[in-house]
C-alpha positions as CSV (number, residue, x, y, z in Angstrom):
1,X,225.1,98.6,157.6
2,X,228.5,96.7,159.2
3,X,227.4,93.1,157.7
4,X,229.6,92.1,154.8
5,X,227.4,90.9,152.0
6,X,228.7,87.6,150.8
7,X,230.1,87.9,147.1
8,X,231.4,85.2,144.9
9,X,233.6,87.5,143.2
10,X,235.0,89.6,145.8
11,X,237.8,91.4,143.5
12,X,234.9,93.0,142.0
13,X,234.9,95.3,145.0
14,X,238.0,95.8,145.5
15,X,240.1,99.0,144.2
16,X,238.4,98.8,140.7
17,X,237.9,102.3,140.2
18,X,241.5,103.4,141.7
19,X,242.9,105.8,138.5
20,X,246.3,104.8,139.2
21,X,246.0,100.8,138.7
22,X,247.1,99.8,135.2
23,X,245.5,97.2,132.9
24,X,248.3,94.6,134.1
25,X,248.1,95.1,137.8
26,X,244.4,95.1,137.3
27,X,244.7,91.7,135.6
28,X,247.4,89.6,137.3
29,X,246.0,86.8,139.3
30,X,242.3,87.0,137.8
31,X,241.0,85.2,135.1
32,X,241.0,86.6,131.6
33,X,237.5,88.1,132.4
34,X,239.0,89.8,135.5
35,X,237.1,88.2,137.7
36,X,238.5,86.3,140.6
37,X,239.1,82.7,140.0
38,X,236.1,80.9,141.6
39,X,236.3,77.6,143.1
40,X,235.4,74.5,141.0
41,X,232.5,73.8,143.2
42,X,231.3,77.2,142.6
43,X,228.1,77.2,140.1
44,X,229.4,81.0,138.8
45,X,232.8,79.9,137.9
46,X,231.3,77.9,134.6
47,X,228.0,80.2,134.5
48,X,228.5,84.2,134.1
49,X,224.8,85.1,135.4
50,X,225.4,83.9,138.9
51,X,228.5,86.3,139.3
52,X,228.2,89.3,141.4
53,X,230.1,92.5,142.7
54,X,230.9,94.7,139.7
55,X,229.3,93.3,136.4
56,X,228.3,94.8,133.2
57,X,231.5,96.4,131.8
58,X,233.4,94.2,134.8
59,X,236.9,94.4,135.1
60,X,239.1,92.9,132.4
61,X,236.2,93.6,129.9
62,X,238.1,96.8,128.9
63,X,241.1,97.8,130.4
64,X,243.1,96.0,127.2
65,X,241.0,98.3,125.0
66,X,241.5,101.7,127.1
67,X,245.5,100.6,126.5
68,X,245.1,100.5,123.0
69,X,243.0,103.8,122.8
70,X,246.1,105.9,124.6
71,X,248.3,104.7,122.3
72,X,249.9,101.7,124.2
73,X,250.7,98.3,123.4
74,X,247.6,96.0,124.7
75,X,248.8,92.3,126.0
76,X,252.1,91.0,125.7
77,X,254.2,89.9,122.8
78,X,253.4,89.3,119.1
79,X,250.2,87.9,118.0
80,X,250.0,84.5,117.5
81,X,248.4,83.1,114.5
82,X,245.4,80.3,115.1
83,X,245.5,78.9,111.9
84,X,241.4,80.0,112.2
85,X,239.8,81.1,108.8
86,X,235.7,82.1,109.1
87,X,233.6,83.4,106.2
88,X,232.7,85.3,108.9
89,X,234.0,87.3,111.6
90,X,231.7,89.6,114.4
91,X,233.5,92.2,116.6
92,X,230.6,92.6,119.5
93,X,228.1,89.3,121.0
94,X,225.7,92.0,121.5
95,X,222.5,92.0,120.1
96,X,223.4,93.1,116.8
97,X,226.2,91.1,116.9
98,X,224.2,87.6,117.1
99,X,221.8,89.1,114.5
100,X,224.5,89.7,112.4
101,X,225.8,86.2,112.5
102,X,221.7,85.1,112.3
103,X,221.4,86.6,109.1
104,X,224.8,86.3,107.5
105,X,224.1,82.0,108.1
106,X,220.5,82.7,106.7
107,X,221.9,83.6,103.5
108,X,225.0,81.0,103.4
109,X,223.6,77.9,105.9
110,X,227.0,76.4,105.4
111,X,229.3,79.3,106.6
112,X,231.6,79.6,109.7
113,X,230.9,82.4,112.1
114,X,233.5,83.8,114.8
115,X,231.8,86.2,117.5
116,X,234.4,87.9,119.6
117,X,233.0,89.0,122.9
118,X,234.9,91.5,125.2
119,X,232.7,90.5,128.0
120,X,232.5,87.1,130.2
121,X,228.9,86.5,128.9
122,X,227.2,86.7,125.7
123,X,224.4,89.7,125.2
124,X,226.3,92.9,125.1
125,X,223.9,95.3,127.1
126,X,221.5,91.8,127.1
127,X,222.5,91.0,130.2
128,X,221.0,88.4,133.1
129,X,221.4,88.5,136.9
130,X,220.3,85.8,138.2
131,X,220.0,84.4,142.4
132,X,219.5,81.0,143.6
133,X,218.6,82.2,147.5
134,X,218.7,79.0,149.7
135,X,215.8,77.1,150.4
136,X,213.7,79.3,147.1
137,X,213.4,79.0,143.4
138,X,215.8,80.8,141.0
139,X,215.3,84.7,141.0
140,X,216.0,86.7,137.6
141,X,216.3,90.1,136.9
142,X,217.9,92.3,134.0
143,X,221.3,93.6,134.2
144,X,221.0,96.2,131.3
145,X,218.1,96.0,128.3
146,X,215.1,95.9,129.9
147,X,212.2,95.1,126.7
148,X,211.6,95.0,123.3
149,X,209.6,98.3,123.1
150,X,210.6,101.0,120.6
151,X,209.4,104.1,119.5
152,X,208.4,102.5,115.9
153,X,207.0,98.9,114.8
154,X,209.7,96.8,114.3
155,X,210.5,95.9,110.5
156,X,210.0,93.2,108.8
157,X,213.4,91.6,109.2
158,X,213.5,92.3,113.1
159,X,209.9,90.8,113.6
160,X,210.9,88.1,111.4
161,X,214.1,87.7,113.3
162,X,212.1,86.9,116.8
163,X,209.6,84.7,115.1
164,X,212.3,83.0,113.6
165,X,214.5,82.2,117.2
166,X,211.2,81.2,119.1
167,X,209.8,84.3,120.2
168,X,205.9,85.1,119.2
169,X,205.3,88.4,121.0
170,X,201.6,88.0,120.7
171,X,201.4,85.1,122.0
172,X,203.1,85.6,125.0
173,X,201.4,89.2,126.2
174,X,199.6,87.0,128.7
175,X,203.2,86.1,130.9
176,X,203.4,89.2,132.5
177,X,200.8,90.1,135.3
178,X,200.9,94.2,134.8
179,X,198.9,95.4,137.8
180,X,199.6,92.7,140.3
181,X,200.9,95.2,142.8
182,X,198.2,97.7,142.7
183,X,196.0,94.7,143.1
184,X,197.7,94.0,146.5
185,X,197.3,98.1,147.4
186,X,201.2,98.8,146.7
187,X,201.0,102.5,145.0
188,X,204.1,104.8,144.1
189,X,206.6,106.4,146.5
190,X,208.7,109.6,146.5
191,X,211.5,109.9,148.8
192,X,212.7,113.4,149.8
193,X,216.1,112.8,151.3
194,X,217.4,115.1,153.9
195,X,220.6,116.6,152.1
196,X,218.5,117.9,149.0
197,X,215.1,118.6,150.6
198,X,215.9,119.4,154.6
199,X,214.5,115.9,155.9
200,X,214.1,112.4,155.1
201,X,210.5,111.3,154.3
202,X,208.6,108.9,152.3
203,X,205.3,110.2,150.5
204,X,203.1,107.2,149.2
205,X,200.0,107.0,147.3
206,X,198.6,105.5,144.7
207,X,197.0,106.9,141.0
208,X,193.8,107.7,142.6
209,X,195.9,110.1,145.4
210,X,195.4,114.0,144.9
211,X,199.0,115.5,144.6
212,X,198.1,118.1,147.4
213,X,197.4,115.3,149.5
214,X,200.4,113.0,148.4
215,X,202.7,115.9,149.1
216,X,201.4,117.2,152.6
217,X,203.8,116.2,155.1
218,X,206.3,116.5,152.5
219,X,209.7,118.6,153.7
220,X,208.6,121.2,151.2
221,X,207.6,124.9,151.2
222,X,204.1,126.0,150.5
223,X,204.9,127.4,147.3
224,X,207.2,124.1,145.9
225,X,204.1,121.6,147.3
226,X,201.8,123.8,144.6
227,X,203.8,124.1,142.2
228,X,204.9,120.5,141.7
229,X,200.8,119.7,142.2
230,X,200.0,121.7,139.5
231,X,202.7,120.5,137.2
232,X,202.0,116.9,138.1
233,X,198.7,117.4,137.5
234,X,198.6,118.6,134.0
235,X,199.7,122.2,133.9
236,X,198.1,125.2,132.9
237,X,197.9,127.1,129.4
238,X,201.5,128.7,130.3
239,X,202.2,129.7,126.8
240,X,199.5,132.0,125.6
241,X,198.8,133.7,122.4
242,X,201.1,131.0,120.6
243,X,199.6,128.5,118.3
244,X,200.1,124.6,118.6
245,X,202.7,124.7,116.1
246,X,204.6,127.7,117.2
247,X,204.4,126.3,120.7
248,X,206.2,123.2,119.6
249,X,208.6,125.4,117.7
250,X,209.5,127.0,121.0
251,X,209.4,123.6,123.1
252,X,212.2,122.0,120.5
253,X,214.4,125.0,121.4
254,X,214.1,125.0,125.2
255,X,215.3,122.4,128.0
256,X,212.5,121.0,129.6
257,X,213.9,122.7,132.8
258,X,213.6,126.1,131.3
259,X,210.1,125.0,130.6
260,X,209.6,124.5,134.3
261,X,211.1,127.7,135.4
262,X,210.5,130.1,132.9
263,X,206.7,129.4,131.8
264,X,205.8,126.4,135.1
265,X,207.3,129.3,137.6
266,X,209.0,126.3,139.5
267,X,211.3,127.6,142.4
268,X,214.2,125.6,143.1
269,X,212.6,122.9,145.2
270,X,210.5,122.2,142.5
271,X,213.2,122.1,139.9
272,X,215.4,119.9,142.1
273,X,212.1,117.4,142.6
274,X,212.0,117.4,138.4
275,X,215.8,117.4,137.9
276,X,216.2,113.6,137.2
277,X,213.0,112.5,135.6
278,X,214.0,112.0,132.2
279,X,217.9,110.6,133.1
280,X,216.2,106.4,132.7
281,X,215.4,107.4,129.3
282,X,218.1,109.8,127.8
283,X,220.7,109.3,130.5
284,X,220.8,113.0,131.0
285,X,218.2,115.1,133.4
286,X,215.6,118.0,132.7
287,X,218.7,120.5,131.8
288,X,219.8,118.8,128.4
289,X,216.5,117.4,126.4
290,X,214.1,120.0,125.0
291,X,210.8,120.3,126.5
292,X,209.3,119.4,123.2
293,X,210.8,115.7,123.8
294,X,209.6,115.6,127.4
295,X,205.9,116.4,125.9
296,X,206.6,113.8,123.3
297,X,207.5,111.3,126.3
298,X,204.1,112.1,127.9
299,X,206.0,114.0,131.1
300,X,203.6,116.2,133.2
301,X,203.0,119.9,132.8
302,X,202.0,119.9,129.2
303,X,198.0,118.9,129.2
304,X,197.4,122.6,129.5
305,X,198.9,123.8,126.3
306,X,196.3,121.4,124.4
307,X,198.8,120.5,121.8
308,X,198.0,118.9,118.7
309,X,199.3,115.1,118.1
310,X,202.5,114.4,115.8
311,X,205.8,115.3,115.8
312,X,207.9,117.8,114.1
313,X,211.1,117.9,112.6
314,X,213.1,119.3,115.5
315,X,211.8,116.2,117.8
316,X,214.2,113.9,119.3
317,X,214.1,109.5,118.1
318,X,212.3,108.3,120.3
319,X,209.1,110.9,121.3
320,X,209.0,111.6,117.7
321,X,208.3,107.6,116.9
322,X,206.1,107.5,119.8
323,X,204.0,110.7,118.1
324,X,203.7,109.6,115.0
325,X,203.2,106.1,114.9
326,X,202.2,104.9,118.7
327,X,205.4,102.5,119.3
328,X,206.0,99.2,118.7
329,X,204.5,96.2,120.8
330,X,206.1,95.6,124.2
331,X,207.3,92.5,126.4
332,X,209.2,92.1,129.3
333,X,210.8,88.8,130.4
334,X,212.3,88.3,133.8
335,X,215.8,89.0,133.0
336,X,214.8,91.6,130.2
337,X,216.3,91.1,126.9
338,X,219.2,88.5,127.8
339,X,216.2,86.4,126.7
340,X,216.5,87.6,123.5
341,X,220.0,87.3,123.2
342,X,219.9,83.3,124.3
343,X,216.9,82.4,122.0
344,X,220.1,83.9,119.4
345,X,222.5,81.8,120.8
346,X,220.1,78.9,120.7
347,X,219.8,79.4,117.1
348,X,223.6,79.7,116.2
349,X,224.5,77.0,118.4
350,X,221.8,74.3,119.5
351,X,224.1,72.8,122.0
352,X,224.3,75.6,124.1
353,X,221.0,76.3,125.1
354,X,218.6,73.2,125.2
355,X,214.7,73.6,124.3
356,X,212.7,74.9,121.5
357,X,211.0,78.2,122.2
358,X,211.0,81.5,124.3
359,X,209.5,80.3,127.6
360,X,211.3,77.3,127.7
361,X,214.4,79.3,127.2
362,X,214.0,81.0,130.8
363,X,214.8,78.4,133.1
364,X,217.2,76.5,130.4
365,X,220.9,76.0,131.7
366,X,223.0,77.6,129.1
367,X,226.3,75.1,128.7
368,X,228.9,77.6,127.9
369,X,231.5,74.8,127.2
370,X,229.8,74.6,123.9
371,X,230.4,78.3,123.1
372,X,233.4,78.0,121.5
373,X,233.6,74.3,120.8
374,X,235.5,73.6,117.3
375,X,233.0,71.1,116.1
376,X,230.1,74.1,115.6
377,X,230.1,76.2,112.4
378,X,229.5,79.0,114.9
379,X,231.4,79.9,117.7
380,X,231.3,82.6,120.4
381,X,234.5,83.6,122.0
382,X,234.2,85.5,125.2
383,X,236.6,87.6,127.0
384,X,237.8,88.2,123.9
385,X,238.8,91.9,123.2
386,X,239.5,92.7,119.5
387,X,242.4,95.4,119.1
388,X,243.0,95.2,115.1
389,X,241.1,95.1,112.3
390,X,242.7,95.5,108.4
391,X,242.3,93.8,105.1
392,X,245.0,91.9,103.8
393,X,245.6,94.0,100.7
394,X,243.9,97.1,99.4
395,X,240.2,97.6,101.1
396,X,239.0,97.6,97.3
397,X,240.5,94.0,96.0
398,X,241.7,92.3,99.4
399,X,240.1,88.6,99.5
400,X,240.9,88.4,103.9
401,X,240.9,90.8,106.8
402,X,243.0,89.6,109.4
403,X,241.9,89.9,113.1
404,X,243.8,90.3,116.1
405,X,242.5,90.0,119.5
406,X,243.6,89.8,123.0
407,X,242.5,86.8,125.7
408,X,243.8,87.9,129.0
409,X,247.5,89.1,128.0
410,X,247.9,86.5,125.2
411,X,247.3,88.1,121.8
412,X,246.3,85.8,118.4
413,X,244.8,86.7,115.1
414,X,242.2,84.5,113.1
415,X,241.6,85.6,109.5
416,X,238.1,85.9,108.1
417,X,236.6,86.7,104.3
418,X,234.2,89.6,105.9
419,X,233.6,90.9,109.1
420,X,231.1,93.0,111.0
421,X,232.3,95.4,113.4
422,X,229.1,95.0,116.2
423,X,230.9,96.7,118.9
424,X,230.5,100.8,120.1
425,X,231.4,103.4,117.1
426,X,234.0,105.1,119.4
427,X,236.5,102.2,119.9
428,X,235.9,101.6,115.9
429,X,238.5,104.0,114.8
430,X,241.3,102.5,117.2
431,X,240.8,99.0,115.9
432,X,240.3,99.7,112.3
433,X,242.6,102.5,111.7
434,X,242.4,102.1,108.2
435,X,239.4,103.6,107.7
436,X,238.9,107.3,106.1
437,X,239.4,110.2,108.7
438,X,235.7,111.6,108.0
439,X,234.2,108.3,108.6
440,X,236.8,107.8,112.1
441,X,236.1,111.6,113.0
442,X,231.8,110.7,112.6
443,X,232.4,107.5,114.5
444,X,234.0,109.4,117.2
445,X,230.8,111.7,117.1
446,X,228.5,110.1,119.0
447,X,229.1,109.5,122.4
448,X,226.8,106.7,124.6
449,X,225.0,107.6,127.8
450,X,226.9,105.6,131.0
451,X,224.5,104.1,133.3
452,X,224.1,101.4,136.4
453,X,221.3,99.2,136.8
454,X,221.7,97.4,140.4
455,X,220.3,93.9,141.6
456,X,219.7,93.8,144.9
457,X,218.5,90.5,146.3
458,X,215.9,90.9,149.3
459,X,215.3,87.8,152.0
460,X,211.8,89.4,151.5
461,X,210.0,92.3,150.9
462,X,207.6,92.9,153.8
463,X,208.9,96.4,154.1
464,X,207.3,97.3,150.9
465,X,204.2,95.6,151.3
466,X,204.0,97.1,154.9
467,X,204.5,100.7,153.7
468,X,202.1,99.9,150.4
469,X,204.5,101.0,148.0
470,X,205.8,98.7,144.8
471,X,208.3,101.5,143.6
472,X,210.0,104.6,144.4
473,X,211.4,107.7,143.0
474,X,213.9,109.1,145.1
475,X,214.9,112.5,143.2
476,X,218.1,113.9,145.3
477,X,219.3,110.0,145.9
478,X,222.1,108.5,144.1
479,X,219.8,106.0,143.1
480,X,216.9,107.3,141.7
481,X,214.5,105.1,141.0
482,X,214.1,101.5,142.4
483,X,211.4,99.2,142.9
484,X,210.2,95.2,142.7
485,X,211.2,93.6,140.1
486,X,207.8,93.4,137.6
487,X,205.4,90.4,138.2
488,X,206.6,88.0,135.2
489,X,205.2,84.1,135.2
490,X,206.8,82.0,131.9
491,X,208.2,78.6,131.2
492,X,208.0,77.6,135.3
493,X,209.4,81.0,135.9
494,X,207.3,82.7,138.3
495,X,208.0,86.1,140.1
496,X,207.4,85.6,143.9
497,X,204.2,86.7,145.6
498,X,204.8,86.0,148.9
499,X,206.4,89.0,150.7
500,X,207.8,87.1,153.1
501,X,209.4,85.1,150.3
502,X,213.3,86.6,148.9
503,X,213.1,88.8,145.9
504,X,214.8,91.0,143.3
505,X,214.8,95.0,143.4
506,X,216.2,96.9,140.6
507,X,217.7,100.2,141.1
508,X,218.9,102.5,138.4
509,X,221.7,105.5,138.9
510,X,222.4,107.4,136.0
511,X,226.0,109.5,136.5
512,X,225.8,112.7,134.5
513,X,226.9,116.2,135.4
514,X,223.7,118.9,135.0
515,X,224.5,122.1,133.5
516,X,227.0,121.2,130.8
517,X,225.9,119.7,127.3
518,X,224.8,116.5,126.7
519,X,228.1,114.4,125.5
520,X,230.2,116.2,127.8
521,X,227.6,115.2,130.7
522,X,228.1,111.7,129.5
523,X,231.9,111.7,129.5
524,X,231.9,113.2,132.7
525,X,229.5,110.3,134.4
526,X,231.5,107.7,132.7
527,X,235.0,109.1,134.4
528,X,232.9,109.0,137.5
529,X,231.3,105.7,137.1
530,X,234.7,103.9,136.2
531,X,236.3,105.2,139.2
532,X,233.8,104.0,141.5
533,X,234.4,101.0,143.5
534,X,231.7,98.4,144.5
535,X,231.8,99.2,148.0
536,X,230.8,102.8,147.4
537,X,227.7,101.3,145.2
538,X,226.6,99.0,148.0
539,X,227.0,101.8,150.6
540,X,224.2,103.7,148.3
541,X,222.1,100.7,148.4
542,X,222.1,100.3,152.0
543,X,222.2,103.9,152.8
544,X,218.7,104.8,150.7
545,X,217.1,101.6,151.0
546,X,217.5,102.1,155.0
547,X,216.3,105.3,155.2
548,X,213.5,105.0,152.6
549,X,212.1,102.2,154.0
550,X,212.6,102.3,157.8
551,X,209.4,103.1,158.0
552,X,208.1,99.4,157.3
553,X,211.2,97.8,159.3
554,X,213.4,97.3,156.6
555,X,217.0,96.6,158.0
556,X,219.6,96.5,155.6
557,X,221.8,94.5,157.4
558,X,219.3,91.5,157.7
559,X,217.1,92.1,154.6
560,X,219.8,92.4,151.9
561,X,221.2,89.0,150.9
562,X,223.3,90.1,147.5
563,X,224.3,93.2,145.3
564,X,224.8,92.8,141.8
565,X,226.1,96.1,140.1
566,X,225.7,96.3,136.1
567,X,227.5,99.3,135.5
568,X,227.7,100.6,131.7
569,X,230.6,103.5,131.1
570,X,229.0,103.1,127.5
571,X,225.3,102.6,127.9
572,X,222.7,104.1,126.3
573,X,223.1,104.6,122.0
574,X,223.2,108.7,121.7
575,X,219.8,109.5,119.9
576,X,219.5,112.8,118.4
577,X,219.2,115.8,120.7
578,X,217.7,118.9,119.3
579,X,219.1,120.8,122.0
580,X,222.8,120.6,120.8
581,X,223.0,119.1,117.3
582,X,221.1,120.8,113.8
583,X,218.8,119.0,111.9
584,X,220.7,117.9,109.1
585,X,219.7,115.8,105.9
586,X,220.1,111.9,106.0
587,X,223.5,111.2,104.4
588,X,225.0,113.9,106.3
589,X,223.9,112.7,110.2
590,X,227.2,111.2,111.9
591,X,225.7,107.9,112.2
592,X,225.1,107.3,108.6
593,X,228.4,108.4,107.4
594,X,230.0,106.5,110.4
595,X,228.2,103.3,109.3
596,X,229.3,102.7,105.4
597,X,230.6,99.8,104.8
598,X,234.4,99.7,103.9
599,X,236.1,96.7,101.7
600,X,234.8,93.7,103.6
601,X,234.4,95.5,107.0
602,X,230.4,96.2,107.5
603,X,229.4,98.0,110.9
604,X,226.2,97.3,112.5
605,X,225.0,98.3,116.3
606,X,222.5,100.5,118.0
607,X,224.7,103.7,117.6
608,X,224.7,103.1,113.5
609,X,220.6,103.6,113.9
610,X,220.9,106.3,117.0
611,X,218.2,104.9,119.1
612,X,218.7,102.1,122.0
613,X,216.5,99.7,121.0
614,X,216.5,96.1,120.1
615,X,214.7,96.6,117.3
616,X,217.2,99.3,116.2
617,X,220.1,97.1,116.8
618,X,218.6,94.2,114.6
619,X,217.7,96.4,111.5
620,X,221.0,97.7,111.8
621,X,222.7,94.0,111.6
622,X,220.4,93.2,108.7
623,X,221.9,96.5,106.7
624,X,225.2,95.5,107.4
625,X,225.1,92.2,106.3
626,X,223.0,93.2,103.4
627,X,225.7,95.6,102.4
628,X,228.3,93.0,102.7
629,X,226.5,90.1,100.6
630,X,225.6,92.3,97.9
């Protein structure tokens, strides 16, 4: 584990988590994005998807906003008026912000629009990680949002937007080669680590492998093996004497962990095995979600209850949707939903991305020099953090809004006829201080879940092939879930089939603190995430894969050739959680109060719809623009 990985942006891996560093010191000597200034010959200098190290909310993307939050004076000097005037300024260049620009321009084709984005790349959470191994084709991986699926069918507006930017989901379903790894005999693995379970052991099996056989050599007591096998196999009639409706109500009032402990009689080792099972969906473990939500998502241990289909009011957004509607169509691109962000950018600024449809966009080179060109009616200004948005006059009568932003340490202002705040809810009260106090409180009320998606470039995936495993669940480890990138072929891009060739492994870490209420876990996880330097993430990647895959001859020094850590301190939009929140009428729900139009300012983001889904982000953009145009 001593070998260094060549990184284009080494500053991303140095001391960024040091709590004592000021924003100014973090930015000193850096480009406005906070990354090291790459040499002119390095493609990453002008093409952000190639940058490695700490990405996602990278250094330089948030420090000035934190200065504002903490009552300081961001930037230096007084703001400089750029003299620019737009029909619409959008704060936030994620899916919702790009969609808002799309809907506004659709209604007003001649509109001049500016999108301010705090990161050095567009897309918000829909980020793209790109690798170009020597002698091999380009490799892609999602740095954030993975797919377009939703617990509810797409609205006419969201579905229409996808089609208008060139994405016909039905025509593209064939790009996903589901079952490819299984066709090679690769199954799933469970890595029991010695720190949690007493010894390192990788259990490997397929869907056909009986659970007792899979767990036979695991470092578990016979009781734990029986408990896990019973739960994973469907469970028993553990709530006798209750009707389906009564069971659902009770399950909605206890955590999944409590259900396993009190009804399935799970021992501590069994609970440790299941603890992170829900983190990838909600950003918290089984102690902080309801048992009913776990049932709604098909988690194990409920078949024996024979519950009737359908949700109840005391059920979270995601499981209720799947229970009632069956969900939306699904589709996964090699770079996740970065493809949708790129299609939106192509629609807004055709000069920035050549081509005509979703397939040819995947390998099309984006020209970032075109994003903020004054010749274009729509402009995207990267590495620009909005700090103040206020009406020039009374919100009821003002004809313009002034927007102050910072690029590097330089403060600037532009004016707009209208503004869409497509940033995260919790920062909006600081940026728009004239908002009514109840609306500010509602915007602060919802806390996003922090996440870390790490893309690991491998020289080959022979160890996975030898071990006959494509994914690994590691319940006691830092990265609790990882595996070979999904096989997708589209527009000239093809996921590697040869185990001797380079590929990408996706790893997932969710920082949370079991035992606390959901939002407190999110806050604690965010603090831990921001204080973690790149070297610690790299250590966990090398250590965990090295131990779990050792039996297949995996050598982290030899086989790991690149790491991109996508940290998202403000990740998933918070959903309704009946374990911690009361059921309220719609007009009293915090997200509904928070998104109310304020003069010439509207709010659009996934937070506004309380669902971390692309469809929600698009729908909220449509609503916000509709409010402005009405």
